A tleap script that builds the chain and sets N, CA, C and O, in Angstrom:
source leaprc.protein.ff14SB
mol = sequence {
  NMET SER HIE GLU CYS PRO LYS ASN GLY CYS
  THR ARG THR VAL PRO SER GLY MET LEU LEU
  CYS PRO THR CYS TRP ARG GLU VAL PRO VAL
  PRO LEU ARG ARG ALA LEU HIE GLY ALA TRP
  LYS GLY GLY SER GLY ALA LEU SER PRO ALA
  HIE GLN ALA ALA MET LYS ALA ILE ILE ARG
  TYR VAL ASN ARG GLU PRO GLU ALA ALA PRO
  GLY GLY GLU SER CSER
}
set mol.1.N position { -27.440 108.743 82.930 }
set mol.1.CA position { -27.816 107.536 83.634 }
set mol.1.C position { -26.817 106.428 83.288 }
set mol.1.O position { -26.463 106.250 82.122 }
set mol.2.N position { -26.382 105.715 84.261 }
set mol.2.CA position { -25.414 104.648 84.030 }
set mol.2.C position { -26.120 103.350 83.636 }
set mol.2.O position { -27.337 103.216 83.763 }
set mol.3.N position { -25.320 102.404 83.158 }
set mol.3.CA position { -25.856 101.104 82.756 }
set mol.3.C position { -24.795 100.036 83.005 }
set mol.3.O position { -23.628 100.349 83.244 }
set mol.4.N position { -25.206 98.793 82.945 }
set mol.4.CA position { -24.257 97.695 83.110 }
set mol.4.C position { -23.518 97.475 81.799 }
set mol.4.O position { -24.101 97.594 80.722 }
set mol.5.N position { -22.248 97.156 81.892 }
set mol.5.CA position { -21.450 96.870 80.705 }
set mol.5.C position { -22.125 95.738 79.923 }
set mol.5.O position { -22.520 94.736 80.519 }
set mol.6.N position { -22.264 95.881 78.595 }
set mol.6.CA position { -22.969 94.871 77.808 }
set mol.6.C position { -22.162 93.611 77.491 }
set mol.6.O position { -22.668 92.708 76.825 }
set mol.7.N position { -20.918 93.540 77.957 }
set mol.7.CA position { -20.154 92.320 77.714 }
set mol.7.C position { -20.682 91.223 78.633 }
set mol.7.O position { -20.840 91.431 79.836 }
set mol.8.N position { -20.950 90.066 78.061 }
set mol.8.CA position { -21.433 88.939 78.849 }
set mol.8.C position { -20.474 88.649 79.993 }
set mol.8.O position { -19.268 88.524 79.783 }
set mol.9.N position { -21.007 88.545 81.187 }
set mol.9.CA position { -20.207 88.218 82.350 }
set mol.9.C position { -19.599 89.419 83.056 }
set mol.9.O position { -19.092 89.276 84.168 }
set mol.10.N position { -19.633 90.595 82.447 }
set mol.10.CA position { -19.101 91.797 83.082 }
set mol.10.C position { -20.245 92.472 83.825 }
set mol.10.O position { -21.317 92.686 83.258 }
set mol.11.N position { -20.024 92.802 85.068 }
set mol.11.CA position { -21.076 93.437 85.864 }
set mol.11.C position { -20.709 94.859 86.275 }
set mol.11.O position { -21.348 95.445 87.149 }
set mol.12.N position { -19.670 95.411 85.635 }
set mol.12.CA position { -19.256 96.772 85.977 }
set mol.12.C position { -20.314 97.780 85.522 }
set mol.12.O position { -21.005 97.574 84.524 }
set mol.13.N position { -20.419 98.853 86.267 }
set mol.13.CA position { -21.309 99.949 85.907 }
set mol.13.C position { -20.569 100.887 84.970 }
set mol.13.O position { -19.410 101.234 85.199 }
set mol.14.N position { -21.255 101.289 83.917 }
set mol.14.CA position { -20.676 102.158 82.888 }
set mol.14.C position { -21.406 103.501 82.939 }
set mol.14.O position { -22.636 103.533 82.911 }
set mol.15.N position { -20.672 104.596 83.012 }
set mol.15.CA position { -21.323 105.910 83.005 }
set mol.15.C position { -22.045 106.157 81.675 }
set mol.15.O position { -21.656 105.622 80.637 }
set mol.16.N position { -23.084 106.961 81.724 }
set mol.16.CA position { -23.767 107.304 80.474 }
set mol.16.C position { -22.766 107.995 79.567 }
set mol.16.O position { -21.851 108.669 80.039 }
set mol.17.N position { -22.937 107.831 78.299 }
set mol.17.CA position { -22.009 108.397 77.327 }
set mol.17.C position { -20.881 107.451 76.959 }
set mol.17.O position { -20.085 107.741 76.065 }
set mol.18.N position { -20.811 106.320 77.647 }
set mol.18.CA position { -19.807 105.306 77.329 }
set mol.18.C position { -20.535 104.011 76.992 }
set mol.18.O position { -21.572 103.705 77.580 }
set mol.19.N position { -19.995 103.259 76.055 }
set mol.19.CA position { -20.623 102.010 75.650 }
set mol.19.C position { -20.241 100.861 76.573 }
set mol.19.O position { -21.099 100.097 77.016 }
set mol.20.N position { -18.949 100.745 76.860 }
set mol.20.CA position { -18.421 99.650 77.667 }
set mol.20.C position { -17.638 100.205 78.849 }
set mol.20.O position { -17.292 101.386 78.878 }
set mol.21.N position { -17.367 99.353 79.811 }
set mol.21.CA position { -16.469 99.749 80.901 }
set mol.21.C position { -15.058 99.870 80.314 }
set mol.21.O position { -14.785 99.290 79.262 }
set mol.22.N position { -14.166 100.602 80.964 }
set mol.22.CA position { -12.814 100.778 80.424 }
set mol.22.C position { -12.076 99.456 80.185 }
set mol.22.O position { -11.342 99.337 79.203 }
set mol.23.N position { -12.252 98.479 81.048 }
set mol.23.CA position { -11.562 97.201 80.891 }
set mol.23.C position { -12.004 96.508 79.607 }
set mol.23.O position { -11.170 96.027 78.840 }
set mol.24.N position { -13.296 96.454 79.374 }
set mol.24.CA position { -13.810 95.792 78.174 }
set mol.24.C position { -13.515 96.611 76.918 }
set mol.24.O position { -13.292 96.044 75.849 }
set mol.25.N position { -13.513 97.930 77.040 }
set mol.25.CA position { -13.209 98.797 75.893 }
set mol.25.C position { -11.816 98.513 75.341 }
set mol.25.O position { -11.597 98.584 74.132 }
set mol.26.N position { -10.881 98.195 76.220 }
set mol.26.CA position { -9.513 97.915 75.769 }
set mol.26.C position { -9.431 96.668 74.894 }
set mol.26.O position { -8.437 96.484 74.192 }
set mol.27.N position { -10.437 95.818 74.916 }
set mol.27.CA position { -10.468 94.632 74.052 }
set mol.27.C position { -10.873 94.956 72.620 }
set mol.27.O position { -10.626 94.164 71.710 }
set mol.28.N position { -11.484 96.099 72.419 }
set mol.28.CA position { -12.037 96.460 71.107 }
set mol.28.C position { -10.913 96.878 70.168 }
set mol.28.O position { -10.122 97.758 70.506 }
set mol.29.N position { -10.832 96.256 68.991 }
set mol.29.CA position { -9.798 96.632 68.019 }
set mol.29.C position { -9.955 98.088 67.562 }
set mol.29.O position { -11.064 98.618 67.498 }
set mol.30.N position { -8.850 98.699 67.256 }
set mol.30.CA position { -8.843 100.104 66.846 }
set mol.30.C position { -9.796 100.382 65.677 }
set mol.30.O position { -10.497 101.393 65.725 }
set mol.31.N position { -9.866 99.547 64.629 }
set mol.31.CA position { -10.801 99.863 63.538 }
set mol.31.C position { -12.266 99.947 63.993 }
set mol.31.O position { -13.026 100.769 63.481 }
set mol.32.N position { -12.658 99.104 64.948 }
set mol.32.CA position { -14.034 99.187 65.457 }
set mol.32.C position { -14.222 100.447 66.293 }
set mol.32.O position { -15.281 101.073 66.240 }
set mol.33.N position { -13.212 100.820 67.057 }
set mol.33.CA position { -13.284 102.069 67.836 }
set mol.33.C position { -13.430 103.258 66.895 }
set mol.33.O position { -14.235 104.159 67.130 }
set mol.34.N position { -12.639 103.245 65.826 }
set mol.34.CA position { -12.698 104.357 64.856 }
set mol.34.C position { -14.063 104.436 64.194 }
set mol.34.O position { -14.591 105.526 63.973 }
set mol.35.N position { -14.630 103.287 63.881 }
set mol.35.CA position { -15.959 103.284 63.257 }
set mol.35.C position { -16.990 103.922 64.191 }
set mol.35.O position { -17.842 104.692 63.748 }
set mol.36.N position { -16.909 103.602 65.467 }
set mol.36.CA position { -17.852 104.181 66.434 }
set mol.36.C position { -17.641 105.685 66.554 }
set mol.36.O position { -18.596 106.460 66.497 }
set mol.37.N position { -16.389 106.092 66.720 }
set mol.37.CA position { -16.115 107.526 66.858 }
set mol.37.C position { -16.479 108.289 65.590 }
set mol.37.O position { -16.975 109.414 65.662 }
set mol.38.N position { -16.237 107.683 64.426 }
set mol.38.CA position { -16.595 108.339 63.167 }
set mol.38.C position { -18.091 108.502 63.018 }
set mol.38.O position { -18.558 109.529 62.525 }
set mol.39.N position { -18.842 107.514 63.434 }
set mol.39.CA position { -20.309 107.581 63.344 }
set mol.39.C position { -20.882 108.538 64.377 }
set mol.39.O position { -21.951 109.112 64.166 }
set mol.40.N position { -20.188 108.712 65.482 }
set mol.40.CA position { -20.641 109.601 66.562 }
set mol.40.C position { -20.639 111.062 66.103 }
set mol.40.O position { -21.539 111.825 66.453 }
set mol.41.N position { -19.633 111.449 65.323 }
set mol.41.CA position { -19.516 112.797 64.747 }
set mol.41.C position { -19.679 113.895 65.793 }
set mol.41.O position { -20.427 114.852 65.590 }
set mol.42.N position { -18.981 113.750 66.902 }
set mol.42.CA position { -19.051 114.774 67.937 }
set mol.42.C position { -20.414 114.882 68.594 }
set mol.42.O position { -20.732 115.898 69.214 }
set mol.43.N position { -21.208 113.851 68.462 }
set mol.43.CA position { -22.540 113.830 69.065 }
set mol.43.C position { -23.650 114.029 68.056 }
set mol.43.O position { -24.791 113.645 68.315 }
set mol.44.N position { -23.345 114.622 66.909 }
set mol.44.CA position { -24.399 114.876 65.925 }
set mol.44.C position { -24.884 113.594 65.250 }
set mol.44.O position { -25.973 113.563 64.677 }
set mol.45.N position { -24.072 112.538 65.320 }
set mol.45.CA position { -24.471 111.268 64.712 }
set mol.45.C position { -25.036 110.280 65.718 }
set mol.45.O position { -25.262 109.116 65.390 }
set mol.46.N position { -25.261 110.739 66.934 }
set mol.46.CA position { -25.765 109.853 67.983 }
set mol.46.C position { -27.046 109.148 67.537 }
set mol.46.O position { -28.007 109.779 67.098 }
set mol.47.N position { -27.026 107.845 67.661 }
set mol.47.CA position { -28.142 106.958 67.329 }
set mol.47.C position { -28.510 106.945 65.850 }
set mol.47.O position { -29.587 106.479 65.479 }
set mol.48.N position { -27.622 107.454 65.011 }
set mol.48.CA position { -27.819 107.321 63.567 }
set mol.48.C position { -27.670 105.846 63.215 }
set mol.48.O position { -27.145 105.083 64.026 }
set mol.49.N position { -28.113 105.418 62.036 }
set mol.49.CA position { -27.925 104.018 61.653 }
set mol.49.C position { -26.459 103.578 61.720 }
set mol.49.O position { -26.169 102.465 62.158 }
set mol.50.N position { -25.540 104.438 61.292 }
set mol.50.CA position { -24.115 104.078 61.337 }
set mol.50.C position { -23.636 103.937 62.781 }
set mol.50.O position { -22.867 103.028 63.093 }
set mol.51.N position { -24.081 104.817 63.649 }
set mol.51.CA position { -23.690 104.765 65.057 }
set mol.51.C position { -24.244 103.507 65.715 }
set mol.51.O position { -23.532 102.824 66.450 }
set mol.52.N position { -25.496 103.204 65.457 }
set mol.52.CA position { -26.104 101.992 66.026 }
set mol.52.C position { -25.406 100.740 65.510 }
set mol.52.O position { -25.173 99.800 66.270 }
set mol.53.N position { -25.073 100.720 64.227 }
set mol.53.CA position { -24.377 99.560 63.653 }
set mol.53.C position { -23.006 99.383 64.291 }
set mol.53.O position { -22.592 98.260 64.579 }
set mol.54.N position { -22.303 100.486 64.511 }
set mol.54.CA position { -20.978 100.410 65.136 }
set mol.54.C position { -21.090 99.902 66.572 }
set mol.54.O position { -20.283 99.078 67.004 }
set mol.55.N position { -22.081 100.386 67.310 }
set mol.55.CA position { -22.266 99.916 68.690 }
set mol.55.C position { -22.564 98.421 68.711 }
set mol.55.O position { -22.001 97.682 69.519 }
set mol.56.N position { -23.443 97.982 67.828 }
set mol.56.CA position { -23.793 96.552 67.772 }
set mol.56.C position { -22.587 95.702 67.395 }
set mol.56.O position { -22.397 94.617 67.945 }
set mol.57.N position { -21.771 96.184 66.461 }
set mol.57.CA position { -20.582 95.432 66.052 }
set mol.57.C position { -19.610 95.283 67.220 }
set mol.57.O position { -19.012 94.222 67.400 }
set mol.58.N position { -19.453 96.329 68.002 }
set mol.58.CA position { -18.555 96.273 69.156 }
set mol.58.C position { -19.092 95.312 70.204 }
set mol.58.O position { -18.332 94.523 70.764 }
set mol.59.N position { -20.369 95.365 70.471 }
set mol.59.CA position { -20.956 94.453 71.459 }
set mol.59.C position { -20.831 93.009 70.985 }
set mol.59.O position { -20.526 92.120 71.780 }
set mol.60.N position { -21.065 92.769 69.690 }
set mol.60.CA position { -20.878 91.408 69.163 }
set mol.60.C position { -19.424 90.976 69.321 }
set mol.60.O position { -19.148 89.831 69.680 }
set mol.61.N position { -18.504 91.885 69.054 }
set mol.61.CA position { -17.084 91.545 69.150 }
set mol.61.C position { -16.699 91.152 70.578 }
set mol.61.O position { -16.095 90.099 70.786 }
set mol.62.N position { -17.040 91.978 71.551 }
set mol.62.CA position { -16.623 91.670 72.924 }
set mol.62.C position { -17.315 90.426 73.459 }
set mol.62.O position { -16.808 89.776 74.373 }
set mol.63.N position { -18.468 90.093 72.893 }
set mol.63.CA position { -19.169 88.876 73.301 }
set mol.63.C position { -18.801 87.690 72.427 }
set mol.63.O position { -19.367 86.606 72.569 }
set mol.64.N position { -17.856 87.897 71.525 }
set mol.64.CA position { -17.320 86.849 70.654 }
set mol.64.C position { -18.394 86.186 69.802 }
set mol.64.O position { -18.375 84.975 69.582 }
set mol.65.N position { -19.326 87.001 69.332 }
set mol.65.CA position { -20.356 86.500 68.429 }
set mol.65.C position { -19.768 86.441 67.020 }
set mol.65.O position { -19.010 87.334 66.642 }
set mol.66.N position { -20.090 85.430 66.248 }
set mol.66.CA position { -19.423 85.198 64.972 }
set mol.66.C position { -19.523 86.298 63.929 }
set mol.66.O position { -18.622 86.415 63.099 }
set mol.67.N position { -20.559 87.099 63.928 }
set mol.67.CA position { -20.702 88.141 62.893 }
set mol.67.C position { -19.678 89.249 63.055 }
set mol.67.O position { -19.437 90.011 62.119 }
set mol.68.N position { -19.074 89.348 64.232 }
set mol.68.CA position { -18.140 90.444 64.489 }
set mol.68.C position { -16.758 90.106 63.940 }
set mol.68.O position { -16.164 89.084 64.281 }
set mol.69.N position { -16.280 90.966 63.107 }
set mol.69.CA position { -14.922 90.811 62.578 }
set mol.69.C position { -14.195 92.111 62.818 }
set mol.69.O position { -14.713 93.177 62.485 }
set mol.70.N position { -13.001 92.048 63.390 }
set mol.70.CA position { -12.276 93.297 63.567 }
set mol.70.C position { -11.992 93.919 62.213 }
set mol.70.O position { -11.665 93.222 61.253 }
set mol.71.N position { -12.112 95.168 62.146 }
set mol.71.CA position { -11.820 95.872 60.889 }
set mol.71.C position { -13.078 96.412 60.281 }
set mol.71.O position { -13.695 97.337 60.809 }
set mol.72.N position { -13.454 95.833 59.173 }
set mol.72.CA position { -14.624 96.320 58.484 }
set mol.72.C position { -14.277 97.420 57.504 }
set mol.72.O position { -15.135 97.889 56.757 }
set mol.73.N position { -13.039 97.826 57.507 }
set mol.73.CA position { -12.601 98.825 56.542 }
set mol.73.C position { -11.385 98.286 55.819 }
set mol.73.O position { -10.592 97.544 56.399 }
set mol.74.N position { -11.238 98.644 54.592 }
set mol.74.CA position { -10.105 98.132 53.832 }
set mol.74.C position { -8.869 98.963 54.088 }
set mol.74.O position { -8.946 100.161 54.359 }
set mol.75.N position { -7.725 98.302 53.996 }
set mol.75.CA position { -6.465 99.008 54.249 }
set mol.75.C position { -5.925 99.627 53.005 }
set mol.75.O position { -4.870 100.261 53.038 }
savepdb mol mol.pdb
quit
């Protein structure tokens, strides 16, 4: 089932299995993308606490909410 992109002001339809539309996804910093993919674990981590936290962090980031900081992992 598809859904609307969660970025404020974006009205694009996003296919199920994707968090954001491709345009908005390109705004997400690589460390946040990696956190989401790492928590996903090929699907076995779907909706785990780590996966949910990564999704929320990405949505906060694209909506420019202050709690979102690119990275979250040390170099």
